[in-house]
C-alpha positions, 0 to 999 in steps of 0.5 A, a space after each residue: 500500500 502506498 501513499 505518495 505526495 504530489 506537489 504543486 506551487 499552490 496546493 498539495 495532493 497525494 495519491 493513495 493506492 491500495 494493494 489487491 486484497 480479497 473481498 467478498 461480494 455479498 448477496 442479501 437473502 431474506 435478511 441474511 448476508 451470503 457470500 457470492 464471489 470474491 474479487 480484487 478491487 483497486 482504489 485510488 483517491 485524492 487527499 490534501 495536505 501541506 508542502 513538503 514531499 513525504 511518502 507515508 508508505 515509508 513509515 511501513 517497516 514490515 516486508 510486504 506479503 508476496 506469493 510463495 512462488 516468488 520466495 521459494 523454489 518448487 521443491 521447497 514448496 512441495 516439501 512443505 506441502 507434504 508436511 502440511 498434508 500429513 498434518 491434515 491427514 492426522 487431524 482427520 484421523 483424530 491423531 492429534 499427537 502426530 498433527 502436533 509433531 508435524 506442526 512443530 517440524 514446520 515451525 522449526 523449519 520456519 524459525 531456523 530453516 533446514 530440511 532442504 528449505 531456506 526461508 527468506 529473511 523476515 518471513 515465516 511459514 503460517 499454517 491455518 487449520 480449517 475447522 472440521 465442519 468446513 473440510 478440516 484440511 490445513 493450508 499454509 502461506 509465507 507471511 512477513 514476520 510482524 515484530 519490531 527489530 531489535 535495532 529499531 527498538 535500541 535506537 529509539 531507546 537510546 534517543 530517549 535516554 535523556 528525555 523526561 519520558 523514558 523506558 516503557 513510554 518509548 512506544 507511540 502508544 506509550 507516548 500517547 498515554 503520556 500526552 493524555 497524562 499531561 492533559 489530565 494532570 493539567 486539567 485536574 490542577 485547573 491550569 492550561 496545558 503546556 503546549 510546548 511540552 505537548 508538542 515535544 511528545 508529538 515530535 517524539 511520536 513522529 520520530 518513533 513512527 519514522 523508526 518503527 512504523 506499524 510494527 509496534 502498533 498492531 491491531 487497534 493500537 494505532 486507533 487507541 493512540 490517535 484517540 488518546 492524542 485527540 483527548 490530549 488536545 493535539 491540534 495542527 501537528 503537521 508542522 511539528 518536526 518539519 525541520 527534521 523532515 517529519 512533515 506529516 500529520 500524526 493523525 493521518 499517519 495513525 489512520 494510514 496504519 489502521 488501514 494497513 492493519 485492517 487490510 492485513 488481518 481484517 478478514 482473518 477468523 481471529 479478527 472479530 467484528 468488534 475489533 474492526 469497529 473499535 478501530 473505526 470508532 476511535 479514529 472517528 472519535 479523534 475527529 479525523 475526516 480525511 480520505 484515508 479514513 473514508 478508505 479505511 471505512 470502506 475496507 472495514 465494511 468489506 471485512 465485516 461482511 466476511 464475518 458470521 451473520 450473527 456477529 454483524 446482524 446488529 451493525 447491518 440492522 442499524 445501517 452501520 455497515 452501509 454507512 461504512 460503505 459510503 464512507 460517512 461514519 464520523 465524529 457524530 456517529 452514535 458509536 463514536 460518540 459513545 467513546 467520547 461520552 465514556 470519557 466525558 462522564 468519567 465512568 469508573 474505568 475511564 476515570 481510573 485510566 485518566 488518573 493513572 495517566 496523570 499520576 504516571 506523567 506527574 511521576 516523571 515531571 515536576 510541577 514547574 514543568 507542567 505549568 511552564 511553557 507556552 499556551 497557544 491562545 489560538 486553540 481556545 484554552 485562554 482565560 475567559 476574562 480576556 475574550 476579544 471578539 475581534 480576535 476570536 471571530 472573523 466576523 463578530 457581528 454574526 448571530 451567536 450560538 452559545 453552549 454553556 457547560 459544553 463538556 467535550 464540545 460535541 454539540 458545537 462541533 456538529 452545529 458549526 459543521 452544518 452547511 446550507 446543503 445539509 438536511 436539518 430534520 427540524 425547523 425549531 430554530 430559525 437559524 442559518 447554522 452556516 452563518 453563525 458564530 459558535 462559543 463553547 465554555 466549560 471548566 474542564 481543560 480536558 474537554 476544551 482541549 479536545 474540542 479546540 484541537 478538532 476545530 484547529 485541525 478542521 480550520 473552523 477557527 474563524 467562527 468557532 471558539 472554545 474557552 475555559 471559564 465559569 458559566 456566570 462570568 462567560 455569560 456576563 461577558 457575552 451580555 456586556 460585550 458581544 457586538 452581534 445578536 445572541 440567538 441561542 443559549 444552550 445548557 445541556 446535561 449539567 452535572 446534577 446536584 445531590 437529590 433534595 428533600 421534599 418538594 414542599 420544603 423548598 428547593 434549598 431543602 437537602 438530604 445528604 445522600 447520593 453521590 457526594 461528588 455532586 454539587 451539594 444542592 440546587 443553590 450550592 455548586 450547581 452550574 445553573 443559577 439565577 445570575 446565569 439565567 439573568 445574564 442569559 436573558 440580558 444577552 439574548 435577542 429580545 425578539 428571537 433569542 431562545 434558551 434550550 435546557 436539557 437534562 437526563 435527570 427529571 427533577 434537575 430539568 424541572 428545577 432549571 425550567 422553574 428557575 428560568 420561568 421565574 427569571 423572565 423566560 417563558 416555555 414554548 409549546 413543543 411540536 411533539 409534547 410529552 404526554 407521559 414519560 415512558 420508562 427506560 430500558 432499566 426502568 425508573 431510576 431510584 432518584 426519579 422514584 424518590 422524586 415521584 414518591 415525594 410528589 415532585 412535578 413531572 416533566 410532562 405536558 405541552 412545554 416538554 419535548 418528546 423529540 430532540 430539538 437540535 438537528 439530530 444528526 450533528 447537533 446532539 451531545 454525546 450524553 443525549 446519544 448515550 441516553 437514546 441508545 440506553 433508553 434513558 429519558 431526556 427532558 427538554 424544554 425550549 424557552 424564549 424571553 418574556 
């Protein structure tokens, strides 16, 4: 497989050509997928990138597969054929002892040669046993050895001997883990990430890729590395290492290696449909949207269709396989958003992973190392008190859409990518999304770094900005200084407060129960306050401004709606209202049961929307998608200024 850049004076493109590979053409019979015949496609696609020649295929260190007839003599082939046939016959007779002896003999020849057979350097004999219900024979091929050569590892280790990142972090995946540790540690401390230090890690990763290529990124490791680098806030990394001839995008290189890996092992029986999907989902969740990724999707779809029907029937039913064939799987696809949701909600496994990454980074660096260095304001992690609209937006007079408590920024990323030709499945908002400015704000540096890195890589910085800051302060600044019209303020799935006492005892009545990490109550630590809503009211356009409130916790949604209604907002009737809340897949949550038992107001009636209000294909947050997939009710209300 090759990827070579073709240059011109004004722009750059590169041609991507795939090797011939075996794919199944399928018929669908009665809902089942049935192999019809096999063919060997060849694809060429165009991509765009930067200025200097760089052939990504040079990153590949393994020998390429070749027909055994090109590597062995006819006599050597016949000798191995004889051994493999003896193994097949032994297995057919149930003589597994003899079958094992034949396998050991073949392995010995593969490793050391002998018996009049000379195996070419860098290759091995690979024997595959076909299940007895499919014939039971054994077949063999000559395959390149997939292992890192010791001289490459030694060279990389020597290069890292004097680095702050040593030993086990020498691999690309280890470097990605260190980058995530730096980002997580900085976020936990409430300080901006040191982009100089982050770029040092990126440079080491690119050097490592140049040395070892795909050899230490087998399976889904390249996809994992891309996702961790994205979570770390790595943005336009193609400039990093340009003076060393490393003028390539780290994300593009990792996506390219994923394509190589799926092509290499995607059709093997040992490769599960789950393994293929994990690679595609994590690359999508990294915000990659290149032609290389679209080619990866199409290859993945063909490999999936070689799997057992039962293993892919859900993917077929949900249209995932067809989406992959079309190359339209992306960041806002349901399955990729679930990866982001797991990290954004800091579920136990992901929380432990981030904590271990941060502790690992901290163990290698001093506090001064983390806090020092350059903080690039171009990617948005700046002090909210310094919001300069003329610097942030190309045209600060455009209508503004604000997401307060934006988390990982998914909703803003989706809405800002809508164009005039995109189908928006609603007319709830009288907005031309393609002609708006977008601002996302959150207290989490980790989430803001992730979102900011994606807008930098997608060149959306002219009308999209993410910033770290407190909700009230951000909203105050917007109300007092934004020169254009503020059309929509979104408050979506804020961290809920701990469950309170009886409704008739007042909203400030608290029972100390539930998750002790949550805000104490509705008036102590909860993001949505009277001051925030007053500022939102002052900021929004008097005639057309709207406030969107969403939560998957019913009593929190009811509280936010009541607080907004008491502060110069009035709910709008929903197009499709909630007559009665349907129970989720897992029934009614304990918190909601307590709320109902205490006589709490239900999120039912004309104002509560039974369907998503934002354009569902790209406007939904990762939390909303997770709720929809898990069958958890989402409580939505849209309000206007009085």
